N, C-alpha and C positions, 0 to 999 in steps of 0.2 A: 504495502499499498502505501510506503513512504515512497518510492521511486515513482508513485504518480500523483502525490499532494508536494512533490516539492515544488523549489522554487524553480523558475524559468529555466529552462535548457535554452543556448545560445544567447543565454544573457552578454558575454562578451564578444559577437558576431554582432556584424553591422551591415548584416544581408540577412533576409529570411532562410530560413533553413529548408533543406531538402525533404523530402517526403521521408525519408528513408528514415533521417536520423531527428526526426521530429516528433514519429512514432516512437520510438524508443528511450532509454535512459540514458543511454551513452555515445557521443556521438564519434563514429568514428575518426580518430586522424586522420582519415585519407580523403575527409566530405570539405573539398573546398568550393568557392564560389561556381565553378562554371558545373557542377552538378545541381546548381538550383532552382530547384523546382517555381515556377509565379506564385507563390501562395502570400496573398497579402495580408501586411502587418497587422491592418486589423482584423484578419482572420485567427492570427494566432494569437494576440492577446486577446480575442474572445473565447476562444481556446482553453489559453491559460487561465482567465477570472472562470472560470465555468467547468474545470477539471475534477475538482472534489466533486459536484454536485454530478457530474455528469457519474464517475466513481460511484457515489452513493445509491443511486438509480440503479447501475447494474447489480453489487451487491442488494439492495429490496429486491430485486426481479426474481435471481439464481438464488441469494442464500448461502454462498456461497468465495469467500475473500479469491482465490487462484481466480476462477469463473470470472470476478468482477474484473480481475487483473487483466483478460484479456480481452473483454466483451469491451471497457474501456478504451484499449488501445485500439480494436477494430472499429468502434465508432468515430474515434479522431481520426483513424484511416478514408473512413467513406467521408466525411465532412469536408477532405481537403480532396477527395475527390470530384466533392460534387460541389466544392467550393461557387462555381458559377450559379447554381440554383438557390443561392440563398438572397433571398428578398425582404427588404427592408432595413430599419437602420438596427434594430436588437437583434443577435443569432441566437440569445438566447433558447428560447423558446423552439428552434430548429434545430439547436446541438441536443437538447432534449431527446426532442421527436426523434431525430437521429440515433438516438443511445438506445430509447424504448424499441426501434423496430428492433437493430442488431441483437437483442436478447429476447425479444418472440422469437425472430428467426434461430434463433438458438436454441430455445425451448424446445420448436418446433418438432428440434429433430431428438430430443429426451422421452426416451422409454420408459424407462424405468418410473415406477406408482409410489407416489409419495406415502410412506408408512405413518400411522393415526403416532407414533412414538419418534418421529423423526425431529430433528433438531437441525440447527444454522451455525456456521460457522460465526462465533463473539469474537469483536468486533475493539482490540486496542487501543483504542484511540481515549487518553483522558481528556482531550480541547472539548469532544462532542458533548453538545447537550440533547438530553432525548426528543427532543422536540418543542413547538410551541402551539396550543392552542389554536385554532384556525375559529370566527366570528362567525362561521354560518354552524348552527346548531347540530346538523344535519352531518359532518365532519365529526362527531363525538367517534367518531371507530379509531380515530388515526388522527397524529397529531401533522402540522406543517413540517417537515423537513424530520419527519420520524427517522428515528434509527431502533427505540426500546427491540433489544434481542425477542421479549415476546409476539412485538408486532412482525419482526422482520421474519419470526418460524412460521407464525399464523398466517402470513402473506402465502408462504409457500403450499400451503392447503388452499390456496383459491386456483380457478382456471388462467395459464398465464393472459387471458386478455382481459379477464375480470382483475387481473394483478396490474397490468397496463394501465387501465383504465383509473384506477383507485391511485396508482403512484402519481400518474400524471395530474391528474386533475384536484386529488386530495390533499396528498404531499409536497407536490411539487406548484400547485396553484396555479396551471395551467386549466384554461379557457375549453369547454366541451368542444367548439370546435378542433382547437390542438388532440384530443380525445378520437375526437370522429377522425381525423385525419389520419394518426397509425393505425388505426384499427381497419380503415378501409370500409369506414358507413356513415350514416347521417346523427346528427344532435340528436335524435329522438334515440334512437337507438344507444347511443352513447351514454345517453344519462340511463338509460333504463341497467345500462349494465354496471355503472357506477353506482348505484340503487343495490343493486344486485347483490353487486362484491361490499359494499361495507352491511346489509346484512349478513352475507357468509364471512366476513372478517367474524363481526361480533362471536356468530355462532361457533367458530373454530376456535378460538381464544376463552368461551366457557364463562370468565371473570365479571364479565361486566363493565361497572366501575371501579377504577383502580387508582390508585393514588400515583399521581406525576412530579418529580420521579418517583419510585421508590421507596418506599420509610428507611433510610438508613440505619436509625434507630434497631427495625423490625430486623434488618438483616444480620448486622451489629450482634444481637440476640440470639439468631439462627448460628451463627459462626460459632457463637462461647457455648453454645447446646450440644452442637456438633463433636467439639474439642473434649468437653465433661461427658460428653455420652448421657446428657440429661434430657430423656424420654416426658419428664412433666414439662419442662422448660418448654420444651418442642412443641410440646400438643395445646399448651398455655398460648404459642402464638400462632398457632394457626387457627383461620375461622373452620366454619362447620363446616359449610362451604367447598373448600376448600380442595386444591385437586394437582396431582403432579408427573410428570414425564418424565421418565429414566431412558436415554438412548445412548446405546453399548454401541452403536455404529455397523454391528455383525460381529463384533470382536471380542465385548464384554459380556458379560450373561446380566439381562436385562427383560424389567417386564414386555409383552406385545403391545399392553394397550397400557393408556393413562388410566393413573390410581384417583380416585373420587371418594371425599370426604376424609376430614380430621382424622377419625379412628384408623381408617386403612391407610392414610399417610403414615401416622404413628408405626401401626404394624411394619412397614416396609421397612423403617427406617431402625427397629425392634430386631428384623432378622437381619440386618446386612450388618450392626452392631455385633449381635449372638456370634456370626460369620465370621465378625472382624477377634472376637473374644479380646486377648488385652493388647492387641497392637495400639499404641494410641496415635491420636491426630491429630494433625496441625493444620491449621487454617488462616487465610491470609484474603485480607479485601481489597478489591482490585475493582477501580469503574471500567466496565467493560460496557459497551454502549449506549452511554453515555447515564452508566446507573450504576450503583454498588450490585456488587457480585461477591459469592466466599468461591476460593479457592482450597479444595481439600488436598490435603498428601498426607503419606504415613511420614510419620516424628523421626525428622533426622534423615529423610528421602528426599530428594530433588523432583521428583517427577510425579506429577500431581493422578489421585484417583477419581476427582472428579469436579468439574463445575458447576456449581449453582448458581443458577438465574431466578429471582422472584418477583412475584408482584403483592403489591400488598394493597389495602383497603382499609381504609379509620386505623393506621398502626401495626393491622395486624396481617398475616401473610397467605392473600390468596391463591397464587398458584407457584408451585416448583419446579423446573425446568431444571433437569439433571443430566447434562453432557458428561458422559464415559466412556466417549471415544477415543484411545489415546490418538489417534490422530488427528484431533481438533484440539486434544485439552496440552499436548505433549509441550506445544507453544510456549507454556505457563509453567515450565520447568524452572527448578532454578539450582547455581550452580557448585 
């Protein structure tokens, strides 16, 4: 992600970058002025200004950091190739449409059905906020520029077209006309798709109204309860209608369906701690996707055994998403 969000490449150059070195992070030493394509400096500036937004659109659409890296680069390449199609003074909407279309093309090729317990890659970017509320009350399901983990996960359970409609309209604050253009439909159909996407997103999240961001005191209390193996405190932190999901990525043992209800979640934790026996656990609090999360390790070991993302309501835990996939959580190890 860092290579995509860094400062402008070619700051030292007095000429416009060539196609090849603009879309890669490292400019070849052999890239002289003679190979420069005719790229408008205004377009270069617009791409650099929008690069973070383009990347986060791709991340929300796919839930995968590596896919977002690749698709953001592909979208930038398409924009450069189609520079002659840019109309108007503000290219932001045009670039966002290209990024969304690039993701839709990618998702059409995907044949793997999303598991009920599937989670997404966590985003280790402490500077990000979870998002800001929109003035329109109909957009209560999602925030503007929303990167909350629960929302990114829930988006993956929508159809690609629903995902694109909701991200463009409610998250990126683009007009219905932009949604219709990307989905190659009319305005009325686009509005209907946005409405269905909002309903589906609420249903897939289960939690209804939640604190934004998640209450840090509740997350910290959860971390302490896990370290102590304190089931009583854990139970007191959970709402009666809380639910949880564990994703082992097919590599670690995990339930194939979400767990509903406070008592059922406590039983799951009790069984896990019984399996661990006397092995001590340590926790670390880290801001992921704009909210506090809990990284769980065996005490003295650097490799995490779980990363826990919480949603809270009125200061108590409404939902737990527990990631045990070593391919995703391995990045949070310590030396």
